[in-house]
KOLFIVO-993904 format. One record per residue (C-alpha): x, y negated, z; residue in three letters. Coordinates in steps of 0.5 Angstrom, whole numbers, padded with zeros to 4 digits, always signed. Layout:
<nodes>
XYZALA
...
</nodes>
This chain:
<nodes>
-0057-0002-0137MET
-0058+0003-0131ALA
-0060+0000-0124LYS
-0054-0001-0120SER
-0053+0003-0113SER
-0052-0003-0110ALA
-0059-0005-0111ASP
-0061+0001-0107ASP
-0065-0001-0101LEU
-0066+0006-0099GLU
-0058+0007-0099LEU
-0057+0001-0095ARG
-0062+0003-0090ARG
-0059+0010-0089ALA
-0052+0006-0088CYS
-0055+0002-0083GLU
-0058+0008-0080THR
-0051+0011-0080ALA
-0048+0004-0077MET
-0053+0004-0072GLU
-0050+0002-0065GLY
-0043-0001-0068THR
-0047-0009-0068LYS
-0044-0009-0075GLN
-0049-0012-0081LYS
-0049-0008-0088VAL
-0048-0013-0093VAL
-0047-0009-0099LEU
-0047-0001-0100SER
-0045+0002-0106ILE
-0044+0010-0109ARG
-0037+0012-0111VAL
-0033+0018-0112ALA
-0026+0019-0108LYS
-0020+0022-0111SER
-0013+0022-0109ARG
-0007+0018-0113GLY
+0000+0015-0112ILE
+0001+0007-0113TRP
+0004+0006-0120GLY
+0003+0014-0122LYS
-0002+0017-0126SER
-0008+0019-0122GLY
-0010+0025-0127LYS
-0015+0029-0123ILE
-0013+0037-0122GLY
-0016+0043-0119LYS
-0014+0041-0112GLY
-0016+0034-0113GLN
-0024+0034-0115MET
-0027+0028-0113ALA
-0032+0027-0107LYS
-0038+0023-0107PRO
-0037+0017-0102ARG
-0041+0011-0100VAL
-0037+0004-0099LEU
-0041+0000-0094ALA
-0038-0007-0093ILE
-0040-0010-0086THR
-0039-0016-0082THR
-0039-0017-0074LYS
-0040-0024-0071GLU
-0035-0025-0065LYS
-0033-0031-0061ASP
-0036-0035-0066GLN
-0032-0032-0072GLN
-0034-0027-0077THR
-0030-0021-0078LYS
-0031-0016-0084ALA
-0030-0009-0085PHE
-0030-0004-0090LEU
-0034+0003-0088ASN
-0033+0009-0092VAL
-0039+0014-0091LEU
-0039+0021-0093LYS
-0045+0026-0093TYR
-0046+0031-0088SER
-0048+0039-0089ASN
-0056+0036-0088GLY
-0055+0030-0093GLY
-0055+0025-0088VAL
-0049+0019-0088LEU
-0044+0019-0083GLU
-0038+0015-0082PRO
-0032+0017-0084ALA
-0027+0012-0084LYS
-0026+0004-0082LEU
-0022-0001-0085TYR
-0021-0008-0083LYS
-0021-0013-0089LEU
-0016-0018-0086LYS
-0011-0013-0087HIS
-0013-0012-0095LEU
-0007-0014-0098SER
-0007-0011-0105LYS
-0013-0009-0111VAL
-0010-0005-0116GLU
-0015-0002-0122VAL
-0011+0004-0125LEU
-0009+0003-0133THR
-0009+0011-0134ASN
-0017+0011-0133ASP
-0019+0009-0140PRO
-0026+0007-0137SER
-0023+0002-0132GLY
-0027+0004-0127CYS
-0022+0007-0122THR
-0018+0003-0117PHE
-0014+0003-0111MET
-0015-0001-0104LEU
-0008-0003-0101GLY
-0008-0004-0093PHE
-0002-0007-0090ASP
-0003-0004-0083ASN
-0003+0004-0085LEU
+0001+0008-0081ARG
+0004+0012-0086SER
+0005+0008-0093GLN
+0008+0015-0096SER
+0001+0018-0096VAL
-0003+0017-0102ALA
-0008+0012-0102PRO
-0015+0014-0104PRO
-0018+0012-0111GLN
-0025+0010-0112TRP
-0029+0011-0118THR
-0035+0007-0120MET
-0040+0009-0124ARG
-0039+0004-0129ASN
-0035-0003-0130ILE
-0041-0007-0128ASP
-0041-0003-0121ASP
-0033-0004-0120ARG
-0033-0011-0122ASN
-0039-0013-0117ARG
-0036-0009-0111LEU
-0029-0012-0113LEU
-0032-0019-0114LEU
-0036-0019-0107PHE
-0030-0017-0103ILE
-0025-0022-0106LEU
-0030-0027-0105ASN
-0031-0025-0098LEU
-0024-0025-0097CYS
-0023-0032-0099LYS
-0029-0035-0095ASP
-0029-0031-0089VAL
-0022-0029-0088LEU
-0018-0035-0092GLY
-0014-0031-0096HIS
-0014-0027-0103LEU
-0011-0020-0104PRO
-0006-0019-0109LYS
-0010-0017-0116VAL
-0006-0012-0121VAL
-0009-0008-0127GLY
-0015-0013-0128ILE
-0016-0020-0132ASP
-0018-0025-0127VAL
-0021-0029-0133VAL
-0025-0023-0135GLU
-0027-0022-0128MET
-0030-0029-0128ALA
-0033-0028-0135LEU
-0037-0022-0132TRP
-0039-0026-0126ALA
-0042-0032-0130LYS
-0046-0027-0135GLU
-0048-0022-0129ASN
-0050-0027-0123THR
-0057-0026-0122PRO
-0062-0031-0119VAL
-0064-0030-0112VAL
-0070-0033-0109SER
-0068-0037-0102LYS
-0074-0033-0099LYS
-0069-0027-0100ARG
-0063-0031-0096ASN
-0068-0033-0091ILE
-0070-0025-0090GLN
-0063-0023-0090ASP
-0062-0028-0084GLY
-0058-0034-0082PRO
-0051-0035-0080GLY
-0044-0035-0083PRO
-0044-0028-0085ALA
-0051-0029-0089ALA
-0048-0035-0092ASP
-0042-0032-0095VAL
-0045-0026-0098ILE
-0051-0029-0100ALA
-0052-0027-0108GLU
-0055-0034-0109SER
-0048-0037-0108ASP
-0045-0033-0114MET
-0048-0039-0118LYS
-0042-0043-0117VAL
-0037-0044-0122THR
-0031-0039-0124VAL
-0026-0044-0122GLU
-0029-0045-0115LYS
-0029-0037-0114GLU
-0023-0035-0117LEU
-0018-0040-0119VAL
-0017-0047-0115SER
-0016-0054-0118GLN
-0009-0054-0119ALA
-0009-0047-0122GLU
-0014-0049-0127GLU
-0009-0055-0129GLU
-0003-0051-0130ASP
-0007-0046-0134MET
-0009-0052-0139GLU
-0003-0055-0139ALA
+0000-0048-0141LEU
-0005-0047-0146LEU
-0004-0054-0149GLY
+0003-0052-0151VAL
+0001-0047-0156TYR
-0003-0049-0162VAL
-0008-0044-0163MET
-0014-0047-0164GLY
-0018-0045-0158ILE
-0024-0049-0157GLY
-0028-0044-0152GLU
-0026-0038-0148ALA
-0031-0034-0153GLU
-0028-0036-0159ALA
-0021-0035-0156PHE
-0023-0028-0154SER
-0026-0026-0161GLU
-0020-0028-0164ARG
-0016-0024-0159LEU
-0021-0018-0161LYS
-0020-0019-0168ARG
-0012-0019-0168GLU
-0012-0013-0164LEU
-0017-0009-0169HIS
-0012-0011-0174ALA
-0006-0009-0170LEU
-0009-0002-0169GLU
-0011-0001-0177ALA
-0003-0003-0179ALA
-0001+0003-0174ASN
-0006+0008-0177VAL
-0004+0006-0184HIS
+0003+0007-0182ALA
+0002+0014-0179ILE
-0002+0016-0185LEU
+0004+0014-0190GLU
+0009+0019-0186SER
+0004+0025-0186GLU
+0009+0029-0191PRO
+0015+0028-0186LEU
+0010+0030-0180VAL
+0009+0037-0184ASP
+0016+0038-0185GLU
+0018+0037-0178VAL
+0012+0041-0175LEU
+0014+0047-0180GLN
+0021+0047-0177GLY
+0018+0047-0170LEU
+0014+0053-0171GLU
+0021+0057-0174ALA
+0025+0054-0168ALA
+0019+0057-0163THR
+0019+0064-0166ILE
+0026+0064-0165ALA
+0026+0062-0158VAL
+0020+0067-0157ASP
+0025+0073-0159ASP
+0031+0070-0155MET
+0027+0070-0149ASP
+0024+0077-0150GLU
+0031+0080-0151TRP
+0034+0076-0145LEU
+0028+0079-0141GLY
+0030+0086-0143ILE
+0037+0084-0141PHE
+0035+0081-0134ASN
+0031+0088-0132ILE
+0037+0092-0134LYS
+0042+0087-0130LEU
+0037+0087-0124ARG
+0037+0095-0124HIS
+0045+0095-0124MET
+0045+0090-0119ARG
+0040+0093-0114GLU
+0045+0100-0115ASP
+0051+0096-0113ILE
+0048+0093-0107GLU
+0046+0100-0105SER
+0053+0103-0106ILE
+0056+0097-0102GLU
+0051+0097-0096THR
+0052+0105-0095ARG
+0060+0103-0096ASN
+0060+0098-0090ASN
+0055+0102-0086GLN
+0061+0108-0086LEU
+0066+0103-0085GLU
+0063+0100-0079MET
+0061+0107-0076GLN
+0069+0109-0077SER
+0071+0103-0073VAL
+0065+0103-0068ASN
+0067+0111-0067ASN
+0075+0109-0066ASN
+0073+0103-0061ALA
+0068+0108-0057LEU
+0074+0113-0056ILE
+0079+0108-0054GLU
+0074+0105-0049GLU
+0072+0112-0046LEU
+0079+0114-0046ASP
+0080+0108-0041LYS
+0074+0109-0037LEU
+0076+0116-0036LEU
+0083+0113-0034GLU
+0079+0109-0029ARG
+0075+0114-0026LEU
+0081+0119-0025ARG
+0083+0120-0018ILE
+0090+0121-0016PRO
+0091+0127-0012SER
+0096+0124-0007GLU
+0091+0118-0006TYR
+0085+0123-0005ALA
+0089+0127+0000ALA
+0091+0121+0004CYS
+0084+0118+0004LEU
+0081+0125+0007THR
+0086+0128+0011GLY
+0093+0124+0012GLY
+0096+0122+0018SER
+0096+0115+0021PHE
+0103+0115+0024ASP
+0107+0109+0023GLU
+0111+0113+0018ALA
+0106+0114+0014ARG
+0102+0107+0014MET
+0105+0105+0007LEU
+0102+0111+0004GLN
+0096+0109+0007ASN
+0096+0102+0005ILE
+0097+0104-0002GLU
+0091+0109-0002ALA
+0087+0103+0001CYS
+0089+0098-0005GLU
+0088+0104-0010TRP
+0081+0105-0007LEU
+0079+0098-0006THR
+0081+0097-0014SER
+0077+0103-0016ALA
+0071+0101-0013LEU
+0072+0094-0015ASN
+0073+0096-0022GLY
+0066+0100-0022LEU
+0062+0094-0021GLU
+0060+0088-0026PRO
+0063+0084-0028PRO
+0070+0088-0028ASN
+0066+0094-0031LEU
+0062+0093-0037ASP
+0054+0093-0036PRO
+0053+0098-0041SER
+0057+0103-0038PHE
+0054+0102-0031ALA
+0048+0107-0032ASN
+0053+0113-0035ILE
+0052+0119-0031ARG
+0060+0120-0030ALA
+0060+0113-0028VAL
+0055+0114-0023ARG
+0058+0120-0020GLU
+0065+0118-0020LYS
+0062+0112-0016ARG
+0058+0116-0011THR
+0065+0120-0010GLU
+0069+0114-0009LEU
+0063+0112-0004ASP
+0064+0119+0000LYS
+0072+0118+0000LEU
+0071+0111+0003LYS
+0066+0113+0008THR
+0071+0119+0010THR
+0077+0114+0011PHE
+0074+0109+0015VAL
+0071+0114+0020ARG
+0078+0117+0021ARG
+0081+0110+0021ALA
+0076+0107+0026SER
+0077+0113+0031GLU
+0084+0113+0031PHE
+0085+0106+0032LEU
+0079+0106+0038ARG
+0084+0112+0041ASN
+0090+0108+0040TYR
+0088+0102+0043PHE
+0086+0105+0049ALA
+0092+0109+0050SER
+0096+0103+0049LEU
+0093+0100+0055VAL
+0092+0106+0059ASP
+0100+0107+0058PHE
+0101+0100+0061MET
+0096+0100+0067ILE
+0099+0106+0069SER
+0106+0103+0069ASP
+0107+0099+0076LYS
+0113+0095+0073SER
+0108+0091+0068TYR
+0105+0088+0074PHE
+0107+0083+0080SER
+0109+0087+0086GLN
+0110+0085+0094ARG
+0115+0080+0094GLY
+0116+0079+0086GLN
+0111+0075+0081LEU
+0112+0078+0074LYS
+0110+0074+0068ARG
+0105+0078+0064PRO
+0109+0081+0057ASP
+0105+0083+0052HIS
+0111+0083+0046ALA
+0111+0090+0046ASP
+0104+0091+0045LEU
+0103+0086+0040ARG
+0109+0089+0036PHE
+0105+0096+0036LYS
+0099+0093+0034CYS
+0102+0089+0028ARG
+0103+0096+0025THR
+0096+0097+0023TYR
+0094+0090+0022ALA
+0094+0091+0014ARG
+0090+0097+0015LEU
+0085+0093+0019LEU
+0085+0088+0013GLN
+0083+0094+0008HIS
+0078+0096+0013LEU
+0074+0090+0013LYS
+0074+0090+0005SER
+0072+0097+0005LEU
+0067+0096+0010ASP
+0065+0090+0014LYS
+0061+0094+0019ASN
+0066+0098+0022CYS
+0070+0092+0025LEU
+0065+0091+0030GLY
+0066+0097+0034PRO
+0073+0097+0033LEU
+0073+0089+0036ARG
+0069+0092+0042LYS
+0074+0098+0043ALA
+0080+0093+0043TYR
+0077+0088+0048CYS
+0074+0093+0052SER
+0081+0096+0053SER
+0085+0089+0053LEU
+0080+0086+0058ASN
+0082+0091+0063LEU
+0089+0090+0063LEU
+0088+0082+0063LEU
+0084+0083+0069ARG
+0089+0087+0073ARG
+0095+0083+0071GLU
+0091+0076+0073ALA
+0089+0080+0080ARG
+0096+0082+0082GLU
+0099+0076+0080PHE
+0094+0072+0084ALA
+0094+0076+0090ASN
+0102+0076+0090GLU
+0102+0068+0089LEU
+0097+0067+0095ARG
+0102+0072+0099ALA
+0108+0069+0097SER
+0106+0061+0098THR
+0106+0059+0106LYS
+0103+0052+0107ALA
+0100+0050+0114SER
+0092+0049+0114ARG
+0089+0042+0114ASN
+0082+0042+0118PRO
+0076+0040+0114THR
+0074+0035+0119VAL
+0076+0028+0118TRP
+0071+0024+0120LEU
+0068+0027+0126GLU
+0067+0022+0131GLY
+0070+0026+0137SER
+0076+0029+0133GLY
+0081+0024+0134GLY
+0086+0028+0137SER
+0087+0032+0130ASN
+0089+0026+0126GLN
+0096+0028+0127ASN
+0095+0035+0124VAL
+0093+0032+0117ASN
+0100+0030+0115ASN
+0102+0037+0114ALA
+0105+0038+0107ASP
+0100+0043+0103THR
+0103+0041+0096SER
+0105+0049+0095GLN
+0098+0050+0094VAL
+0097+0046+0088SER
+0104+0048+0086ASP
+0101+0055+0086ALA
+0095+0054+0082TYR
+0099+0050+0077ALA
+0103+0056+0076LYS
+0098+0061+0075MET
+0095+0056+0070LEU
+0102+0055+0067THR
+0103+0063+0066ILE
+0096+0065+0064PHE
+0093+0060+0060ILE
+0098+0060+0054PRO
+0097+0068+0055LEU
+0090+0068+0054LEU
+0091+0063+0048VAL
+0096+0067+0045ASP
+0091+0073+0046GLU
+0085+0070+0043SER
+0089+0067+0037SER
+0092+0074+0036PHE
+0086+0078+0037PHE
+0083+0073+0031SER
+0088+0074+0026HIS
+0089+0082+0028PHE
+0081+0083+0028MET
+0081+0079+0021CYS
+0076+0074+0023PHE
+0075+0069+0018GLY
+0076+0063+0022VAL
+0082+0058+0022SER
+0081+0054+0028ALA
+0086+0058+0033LEU
+0092+0054+0030ALA
+0095+0051+0037PRO
+0097+0043+0037PRO
+0102+0041+0033GLY
+0102+0047+0028SER
+0101+0046+0020PRO
+0095+0045+0017ALA
+0096+0053+0014ASN
+0098+0055+0021GLY
+0093+0062+0019ASP
+0098+0064+0014LYS
+0104+0063+0019SER
+0100+0068+0024ASN
+0099+0072+0018ASP
+0106+0073+0017ASP
+0107+0075+0024ASP
+0102+0080+0024LEU
+0105+0083+0017GLY
+0099+0081+0013ILE
+0099+0078+0006MET
+0092+0075+0003ASP
+0088+0081+0000ILE
+0084+0076-0004ASP
+0085+0068-0005ASP
+0079+0066-0001ASN
+0080+0059+0003ASP
+0082+0061+0010THR
+0081+0054+0012THR
+0073+0054+0010THR
+0069+0055+0017LYS
+0064+0061+0017ASN
+0059+0059+0022ILE
+0057+0066+0023SER
+0065+0069+0024GLU
+0066+0064+0029LEU
+0060+0066+0033GLU
+0062+0073+0032ALA
+0069+0071+0035LEU
+0067+0067+0041ASN
+0062+0073+0042GLU
+0068+0078+0042SER
+0073+0073+0046LEU
+0068+0073+0051ARG
+0068+0081+0052ASP
+0076+0080+0052LEU
+0076+0075+0057LEU
+0070+0076+0061ASP
+0071+0077+0069GLY
+0079+0074+0069ILE
+0076+0067+0072GLN
+0074+0071+0078GLU
+0082+0071+0080ASP
+0082+0064+0078PHE
+0076+0062+0083TYR
+0080+0066+0088ALA
+0086+0062+0088VAL
+0082+0055+0088VAL
+0078+0058+0094ASP
+0084+0060+0098TRP
+0087+0053+0096ALA
+0081+0049+0099TYR
+0081+0053+0105LYS
+0088+0051+0106ILE
+0087+0043+0104ASP
+0080+0041+0101PRO
+0084+0035+0099LEU
+0088+0039+0094ARG
+0082+0040+0090CYS
+0084+0033+0087ILE
+0090+0035+0085SER
+0088+0042+0082MET
+0082+0038+0078HIS
+0088+0033+0075GLY
+0092+0040+0073ILE
+0086+0043+0070THR
+0084+0037+0066GLU
+0090+0036+0063LYS
+0090+0043+0061TYR
+0083+0042+0058ILE
+0085+0036+0054SER
+0091+0040+0052GLY
+0086+0046+0049GLN
+0082+0041+0045LYS
+0085+0043+0038ALA
+0085+0050+0040ASP
+0079+0054+0038ALA
+0080+0059+0043ALA
+0073+0058+0045GLY
+0073+0062+0051TYR
+0079+0059+0054VAL
+0076+0053+0054ARG
+0070+0055+0057LEU
+0074+0058+0063LEU
+0078+0052+0064LEU
+0071+0048+0064ASP
+0068+0053+0069ALA
+0075+0052+0073LEU
+0074+0045+0073GLU
+0066+0046+0075GLY
+0069+0050+0081ARG
+0074+0045+0084ILE
+0069+0040+0083THR
+0064+0044+0087ALA
+0069+0045+0093GLN
+0071+0038+0093PHE
+0063+0036+0093THR
+0062+0041+0099ARG
+0068+0037+0102PHE
+0065+0030+0101VAL
+0058+0033+0103ASP
+0061+0035+0110GLU
+0065+0029+0111ALA
+0058+0025+0110CYS
+0055+0029+0115HIS
+0060+0028+0120GLN
+0059+0021+0119ILE
+0052+0021+0120GLU
+0053+0025+0126ARG
+0055+0018+0129ASN
+0049+0015+0129GLU
+0046+0020+0134ARG
+0051+0019+0139ASN
+0050+0014+0145VAL
+0050+0007+0144ARG
+0057+0005+0141GLN
+0061-0002+0141MET
+0067-0004+0138GLY
+0070-0001+0131VAL
+0067+0006+0129LEU
+0072+0012+0129SER
+0070+0014+0122TYR
+0072+0007+0119ILE
+0080+0008+0120PRO
+0079+0015+0119ARG
+0077+0013+0112PHE
+0083+0009+0111ALA
+0087+0015+0113THR
+0083+0020+0108LEU
+0083+0015+0102ALA
+0091+0014+0103THR
+0091+0021+0103ARG
+0086+0022+0097MET
+0090+0017+0093GLU
+0097+0021+0094GLN
+0093+0027+0091TYR
+0091+0024+0084ILE
+0094+0027+0078GLN
+0092+0026+0071GLY
+0084+0025+0070GLN
+0082+0026+0077SER
+0081+0019+0078ARG
+0073+0019+0077ASP
+0073+0025+0082LEU
+0076+0021+0087VAL
+0072+0014+0085ASP
+0065+0018+0086GLN
+0067+0021+0093ALA
+0069+0014+0095TYR
+0062+0011+0093ILE
+0059+0017+0097LYS
+0063+0016+0103PHE
+0063+0008+0103ILE
+0055+0008+0102GLY
+0054+0013+0107VAL
+0059+0009+0112MET
+0055+0003+0111PHE
+0048+0006+0112ALA
+0050+0009+0118THR
+0053+0003+0121LEU
+0047-0001+0119ASP
+0043+0004+0123LYS
+0048+0004+0129ILE
+0047-0003+0129ALA
+0039-0003+0129GLN
+0039+0001+0135THR
+0041-0005+0139ASP
+0039-0012+0136PRO
+0042-0016+0141LYS
+0049-0014+0139TYR
+0048-0012+0132ALA
+0052-0018+0129ASP
+0058-0016+0133ILE
+0058-0009+0131ILE
+0057-0011+0124LEU
+0062-0016+0124LEU
+0067-0012+0128GLU
+0067-0006+0124ASN
+0067-0010+0117TYR
+0073-0013+0119ALA
+0076-0007+0121ALA
+0074-0004+0114PHE
+0077-0010+0111GLN
+0084-0010+0115ASN
+0085-0002+0114SER
+0083-0002+0106LEU
+0087-0009+0104TYR
+0093-0005+0101ASP
+0089+0000+0097LEU
+0084-0005+0095ALA
+0089-0009+0091ASN
+0090-0003+0087VAL
+0084+0001+0087VAL
+0078-0002+0083PRO
+0073+0002+0086THR
+0075+0000+0093LEU
+0076-0007+0091ALA
+0069-0007+0090LYS
+0067-0005+0097PHE
+0072-0009+0100TYR
+0068-0015+0097HIS
+0062-0012+0099GLN
+0064-0012+0106ALA
+0067-0019+0106SER
+0060-0021+0104GLU
+0057-0017+0110SER
+0062-0020+0115TYR
+0061-0027+0113GLU
+0053-0026+0114GLN
+0054-0023+0121ALA
+0059-0028+0123CYS
+0054-0034+0121THR
+0048-0030+0125ARG
+0052-0029+0131HIS
+0055-0036+0131ILE
+0049-0039+0130SER
+0045-0036+0136MET
+0051-0038+0141ILE
+0050-0045+0138ILE
+0043-0045+0139TYR
+0043-0042+0146TYR
+0047-0047+0149GLN
+0044-0054+0145PHE
+0037-0051+0143GLU
+0034-0058+0145ARG
+0038-0062+0141LEU
+0038-0058+0135PHE
+0031-0057+0136GLN
+0029-0064+0136PHE
+0033-0065+0130ALA
+0029-0060+0126ARG
+0022-0063+0128ARG
+0025-0070+0125ILE
+0027-0066+0119GLU
+0020-0063+0118ASP
+0016-0069+0119LEU
+0020-0073+0114MET
+0017-0069+0108TYR
+0010-0072+0110THR
+0011-0079+0113ILE
+0016-0084+0112THR
+0022-0085+0117PRO
+0020-0091+0120GLU
+0013-0088+0123GLU
+0017-0082+0126ILE
+0019-0086+0133PRO
+0012-0087+0134PHE
+0010-0079+0134GLN
+0008-0075+0140LEU
+0015-0072+0143GLY
+0019-0076+0138LEU
+0020-0083+0141SER
+0026-0087+0143LYS
+0025-0085+0150MET
+0024-0077+0148ASP
+0031-0078+0144LEU
+0035-0081+0150ARG
+0032-0075+0155LYS
+0034-0070+0149VAL
+0041-0073+0149VAL
+0042-0074+0156LYS
+0040-0067+0158SER
+0044-0063+0152SER
+0051-0068+0152LEU
+0052-0070+0159SER
+0058-0065+0161GLY
+0058-0063+0154VAL
+0065-0060+0155ASP
+0062-0055+0160LYS
+0057-0053+0154HIS
+0062-0052+0149ILE
+0066-0048+0155GLY
+0060-0043+0156ALA
+0060-0042+0148MET
+0067-0040+0148TYR
+0066-0035+0154LYS
+0059-0032+0151LYS
+0063-0031+0144LEU
+0069-0027+0148GLN
+0064-0024+0152LYS
+0062-0018+0148ASN
+0067-0018+0143LEU
+0072-0012+0143THR
+0077-0014+0138SER
+0081-0019+0141GLU
+0084-0021+0134GLU
+0078-0023+0131LEU
+0076-0028+0137LEU
+0081-0034+0134PRO
+0078-0034+0127SER
+0071-0033+0130LEU
+0072-0039+0135TRP
+0074-0044+0129ASP
+0068-0042+0125LYS
+0064-0043+0131CYS
+0067-0050+0132LYS
+0066-0052+0125LYS
+0059-0050+0125GLU
+0057-0054+0131PHE
+0061-0060+0128LEU
+0057-0059+0121ASP
+0050-0059+0125LYS
+0052-0064+0130TYR
+0054-0069+0124ASP
+0047-0068+0121SER
+0044-0070+0128PHE
+0048-0076+0128ALA
+0046-0078+0121GLN
+0038-0077+0122LEU
+0039-0081+0129VAL
+0042-0087+0125ALA
+0037-0087+0120LYS
+0031-0086+0124ILE
+0033-0089+0131TYR
+0038-0095+0128PRO
+0038-0098+0135SER
+0040-0092+0139GLU
+0047-0090+0140THR
+0050-0083+0141ILE
+0057-0080+0142PRO
+0060-0080+0135SER
+0062-0074+0131VAL
+0069-0076+0132THR
+0069-0076+0139GLU
+0066-0069+0139MET
+0071-0067+0134ARG
+0076-0069+0140ASP
+0073-0066+0145ILE
+0073-0059+0141LEU
+0080-0060+0139ALA
+0082-0061+0147SER
+0079-0055+0149MET
</nodes>
């Protein structure tokens, strides 16, 4: 028997070199031939399935005290060097199948359960002989059982035959070889000396052996030993084969007869095949001719259909490209008189539709580059340019002529002795005639509307400013009102108080009339301008109008929607352009409103309060309007009124501040009662939202008043408290009624009340200490010592003995009624407001009794043996005076 490649040491070393670096140990290497096959099917090798030389190497690897086994497939490179081609883990080996269609029995397949695609044909391995096959498979089975703990399924091979071969071919290997292979679990597993173990231990378990013996014991076949049984089976197989051969030889005449019939049938089939080939060629030629005829016929039919469709489309296109003569004449040289406007509108509608019809998607893109279409589009563009230029020039001249006619007629404006309300009904009626024309001009050329809007704004601005100027002049001339002075709080202006009661309501009424006439007019003009000049904004609907207010205004203009765009969608750019045009339309008219405001201020500055409320009312009413410039105009008016009123407040504050530069002042300052009169008048003028304006004025007035009062009081510290308490009392008395209804004044009323109480306390304390200084000074020294020593030690202190107490009491309380009378006279001496004397004297008596009560308690505690006049006696003395 030839030497097996499994014993080739050079092959093993080549495998170890190829596996270097993988930490795997080669335990068996053998040469094989690789081919492809399918489970359970013939593995016949064809031209495309040539066997390829390969080397199978079984390796082991130690990891974490466990042994892992691998099947490595190595192939030869171009230089004849082995290199790894495939790696299988033996723990996934599930099936070993020896192919029955290989007579030699040397071909087998290995099935693994972790292959990604089980549909791919597994490789077939062919050994050189049965011995190599048995040696490899037996080694794999032993390795799976001892190392991995399980056996794969074995198909196509007799286990008993394998066991007999293992018993006959187990080599005796010295232990020296095992030691050279190296100790360890892997070496123990694959050591060939271990192959001496009995077949039952290697391939069948004890239980399986007992089952097999029981099965064989059922039949009486004379089985004594396996060799005798095998010989018996071979003899029976030879006898069966001999019988089969004998039967075949006996049927030889029948076989010859069948073969002759098959030969005759083969000749007939060959003739039939030749005839069918001839007929097939003729039929193929005929079929090709028919297909060629059908193809030409279909092409002719398709060409005919396409020509008809093309003619139809060209007829439609020619109809679309035709320009009616009446429309061409109207667009290039027609009149824009009112009687001809219907024809102009029809021509515009046709021109718009014609231009749209030549643009995708209305026109098929394949027609767009036709020369006739390009030429017709150019011609339509020229018509559009000519018509837009003519219409724009006509409208500019028309707007200017309308306004010039109205300005030249004085009956449109206010005249001496007659206020004329501006009436633009006739102007708007005439403009409505051309509203649809403007809509079509916008659809034809948006850029043409800019100059038209400027021309309209410029012309109408002249008219509006003339109307406002004439109305304001006549309004001021026809309003008769007495002028009130702006000096309210001047220190030397007491004689002017009677003049301040003049009625100036006509002034604010005139201002209100100006707003009532012109603000709605300006809002209407802004709204009309927005729709007439085709601005794409919808925010000009007046308050309370329906959500689709634009459409109702469009109906007033005689406008119907050319397109179905949502008119409620705000377009920021359009809104900006509208506000810019409204500024051109209304700019300058604010000067006439300013003139009325300044005139009203000169007559009565307090009327700014009424005018502010009136303006604020109109501003709140215009919040829902988008006549943006009207809102700006009202805001500017409110700012002008506020500035004028602030000017009045600042001048009045300067009048108050001038009081501190006067000579020494006593009593109630003049601006205190005058402010009460001013505040009463201001409250009478409040209308609407002017409350904040007046409250801010109050805050500034009273802040300056109190600051000035403090400065005047500091000029003479001796009488400072008297000046403060008299003026704070006068402030409270004069503003008592207003403070009950005006929260801002109520806050300052309480502030004045607190300042009054503080001044009273300081002044009364000064008077009491002036008369009884020794008495209360003695009490203060006792109170200071009580923080550091006990009450019993105080009588022994210097100046605080009982003798000292008697001297102080005698000097201060002997003739106490005289001292109290002196207090009253001193309180009365410098007080100019006699009505304050009773309340001040009551406060003085109460303060004196409180201080004397504290002194009496100290004496009773520190000097319990000493007697002084009681608090009751002192109260009786004060009550009797």
